[in-house]
N, C-alpha and C positions, 0 to 999 in steps of 0.2 A: 657354312649358313652362307660364310662370304663374297658369294657368286651372287647373292638375292643382292647381298647390296651395294654391288656392282651397279645395278638394277634400280636400286633405290626404290626395292621393294619390300617391305614387312614381311616377314613366316607368319603364318596362322598357330592358334589353336587348333586344331577342328576337331571338335565334340559332334559336329554334324552327320558323321559318318564317311561312306568309299564315294563320295558322290567328285566325279571329274570335276565340278569349278571348279574345289578343292584341291585336284592334284589324288583320287582317286588313298592310293596308299604309297609305302613307304616303301622301296625294296632291302633286299638283306644286304652283304656283301658280298655273298655268294652267286646274288644274280648278277649284280654288278660287273663282279668280276668274269663273267661267262659271258656277258654281253662286252666288256670291251675287248676279251680274250676274239670271238666273232667277229669283231670290227678291223680284225689285222689282217684280213686276208678275202684275196675273192674265193667265192663258189658259186657252184649251179645249184643258184637260188630256185628254182624247180625241184632237186634233188631234192635239196634241204627242207623245205617247205614238208615235203613227203615224207622224209625221213621224219623230222621230227613232228608231226600231227598225226604217224602211225607211232610215236611214244608215248603222245594224247591216248590216244585212243587205247594203247595196252593200260599204261597206266591207271585207269577208269569205264577198264572190262570193255570196252564198248568194240561194237564189230569195225566202226572206224569212226575220224573224227578230221576234221578241218582248224587249223588256225586262220584266224581272223583278226582282219581288223578293228577290236574291240568290238564288242557284244552289241551293238548297233549296224555292223556290217552284218552282222552271223545274223542280221534278222533278213535286213535284206537280201543275202544270198539262202537263205531256208525258204523266202518269198520266193524266189528267181527258181532254185531248184525242182519247188512245186507245180509251179505251174510247164515247167520243161519236163517233169514227168508225161503230162500228157500231151505232149508235143515238144520234142527235142530241138522243131527246124525255127520255135520261136528263141533259140538263144541269142539270136542275130535280131532279132524283131524288140523283147523287155527293151525299154519300159514303153514302145510303142506297137501300143498294141493293136492290131483290127479291132478285137474285142476282149474285152475286160475280163479279164476271169476275176473267180470272187471267193475269197476266202473268209470264212464264218467266223465269227467272235465273239463272244460269250459279252450283255452287254453290260456286265460289270466287270470287264478285263480289256475297256478301251480304257488307254492313257498317251503319254507326251509320245510315245515309239509308237503310234500304232504308224507314223508318217513311213518310217523303214519298212512296214510292210509294203502299204502302198507306192514303194519309188518304185516296185519293176512294173507300174501300169494295173496293180491286179484293183482289185475294190471291195471294201470291208463289208460283210453282209452278219448284224447284228441279233442273235438271236436271243430268248431269256429260257427259253425250256429244251424239251427233244423233240417237244412236239413240231415245236416251233421249229428246229431243224428241218423236220419232214418236211415242213411245210419250204422250205425255203432255198434246200439242193435245188439246183440245178445242173446241165450239161456247162457250168461253164465253173462249178464250183472246182478247187483245186487240191484245200486245204481248210482242218480248224486252227483258229487260233488260238494257243493255252498259256496265258500270264497265272506266272506265281510271283509275287510284290506287297511288302509291306500297305495294306491300308487298301487292296487290290481287292474285291469278292471272289468267294472259289469258284464260282459258279458253277459249273455242274460236277465238281472232281475231275480229277487226271483217268483216274479209272472208267468213269461214266465216262468222260470226254473220248478214249479209245474204245469204249466200247461203239458208241455212236461210231465214231469214226470210223473203224470198221466194217462197220456196217454198209455204211454208203461209199467205202474202199476211198476216203478222203484222209492224207496223213495227218498226226497231229504235230503243231509246230508249236514248242515251250519254248519261250520264252522263262528262263530264270537266271536274268543276271546277277541279281544280288544277293544268290539264297547257297552259297555259299562262303565261309561257312554255315552248317552242320559238315562234316565231310560224306555221309549218306545222301545227301542231293545229287552231287554226283554220281548218282546209282539209279535215285527212283524214278526217277523218270523214265531211261530207259526199261531198266524192271516191271514201267507200269505197259508199255508201250509203242510210245510217242516214236514215233521216226526218226525226228530230229529236238536235240535241245541245245539253246546256247548260252552259254555262259562267259564271264567278264575274267577276263584276265587279269586286271591291277583290280580290282576290289580286295575280296576277302584272301586271295591265293600269292597276289602279289608280285604279281609278275607284274614287266610289264605296262603300263595304264591304255597305251593306244593297243594291246591288248584282249584283243576276248577264242572261242572258240565253239566249235560247235558238234558235240559227242551222235551220233544215231547209225541207219539202216544204212549200208554200203553203195548202194545204188540211188540214196538221194544227193549223199555226200558226194558223190560222182563228181553230181549236178551241179553242184552248190561249187564244187571245185574248179568246173569248168568255166563255170560263173567269174572266177576271181582270177585263177592261172590260164592266159590268153595269150602270151609271151608268140605264140607263132604264129596265132591266128592274123586272118588279113585281116576281124573287123575285134575290137575292141569290145568286151562287153561290158555289163551295167560294174561289175565288182574292180575292172581296171583299176579304178579311183580310187580305191582300201587296200592298197600292196602293203606286205608286212612286213619291212626289213629282214636282213639271216641275222642284225643284234638283238630281232624284239623274240622270232623263232626261239633262237637259242634259249634270251632269256625265260618264255614263258617255262617251258620243259621245267628245265633248271627248280624253277619257281617251285612247281604244280613237283615234283619232283620230293622237294622240302618240307612243301605243306601236307603232303600224307602221311611223311616223317616225325613232323613237328605231332606233338602230343599237346594237341587242342583239346582235352578237356583240363590241364592244366592253361591256354591263353583264356580261354575261355574264365575259370575263374579268377586270374591276374582283370579283367577288362566287371567281374563282378568284387571283386573287393575296391576298385577304384570308383562303381556303382554306390554302393556301400558305403562307401569314405564323405562322397557327396551330401548322399541321405541325409546320412547322420548328423554332418554338419549345418544343416539347410529346415531340418523340421522341426525347429524351437521356431520357426520364424509364425507367426500370426500370422492366421488366414491364407495360410499356404497348407497344401495337403501335396508331399514331396514321398514320392514312391521308387523304387527299386518292382522295374518290372524288367521280365525276363522269358515272351511271352511265344516267343520261339517263329514267329508267323508275319506280328504285325513290323517289334524289335528287333533290328536287327546287334543281334546282342544284350548283354544284363545292358537297362539302358538305368539314369537317373530321370523322373519325369519330373517337373515342378507344375501340378493346379493349380492355380486361381479360385478361391470360393467367394463364393455371392459378395461376403466382404471385405473382399480385399479392396485399400485406398486407393493401392499403391500406384506406381507405372505401370502400363497394360504391358502383354505380352511384347509386341510389336515395338512396344519404344522401349524393351529392354535388353530385345536380340540390336539395335539397335546402337543399347552405347556400346554393348558387348565387340560389337564392330567396329565400331570405331575407338576403342580402347588402343595397350599397347603392355603388350600385344595385343592384335584383335583376337577377339576370338567367336569362332561358327557355332554356334546351336544348331539343333534340329526345330521345323515345326511344329509338329509336334503329328496330330492325326486323330484323335479320338475329340478333340474340341482344342480351342487358344492356348494347350501348352506350353510347355517348353521344355522337349526332352534333348538330353544330351547323353550319346553314345560312345562307345569309351572304346571303338571298338583300334582308333585313330591315335589314342591319350599317350604322352609319352610320361613315364615316371615323373613324379611330380607336377606334372601342370593339373592332375588332379584338384593339387593343392591351387594354384595360381587362378582354379573357376573360380574356388568357393570363397577365395579373399575377393575377386572382383563382382559375385552374384551378391556375396553382402555388403559391400560398400554401395549396391544398384536398393539391392530388399532393405533393409532397415536404414530405414529414414527418421 
């Protein structure tokens, strides 16, 4: 950690989850060693990109795959592929389209990353139900977006979304950035018939934080690739600023292999034990309701969640968060989701840090 001292930056305890703001996750020694080796020579990056993406596809039982510069980049490239599937000449026009193409999205799926879909010049069209899709489908419609993330509505569900997509011959583009683990989410959306699915490489997979990847149908992945890898093209495409280094290409493949080879149930159980410890230590504080939550949909792994009863006379949840962040070490916690609770994700808690969290919370909560 001395490198951060040189920059006069404190390292933090990350109980907020795999958020980019706090650096995603921590890579293993095997991943770092592989990246270091990859940095020691020059290669044809286009060939390496092809070989590494092919390995990702094989590991995930997907027809094709493409490694990207983070999941947000993957969403941009999925949008571009859907546009070009209707007219390949638009490769050189994106994002300055004469006629804006339309991507249908359930109203409950609108989120912070809408702009990634729109960066290509596409326009998002909200729908609420199947009848609404039928009314809003036009000749400019190129895809249906589907998002699965904590505290995002389920929309029509992936099966119904794919079904209506097939009816209108529209690809379904899935943003599943933070849905790994569990492992079966690597296969869930492709098996349901989605055309392209995007994931983060730097969250649960513990690859380089600035990587992501797309799984899906080869015809669409090939178009996404043409929007990314354009070294020999006369005009750079929209993905040119989203390049992936040789080190990150190799690092992601090694990280995914390790992820699939590790006993994920054992890791999950380890998170649960840390969450149980926090719940046990804080449960006797008056006017707090401290719970272990592990619903798999809205909580990324087992979490300790602090709910504040109506009789609570102490500091507000936001004041507590600010005090934790100003502490030494700074502790970052979640901002809840159901109401203004404090949730503590265990995914990045190193052994022993759960005890530090308990001590700091007791200092703040018990007056």
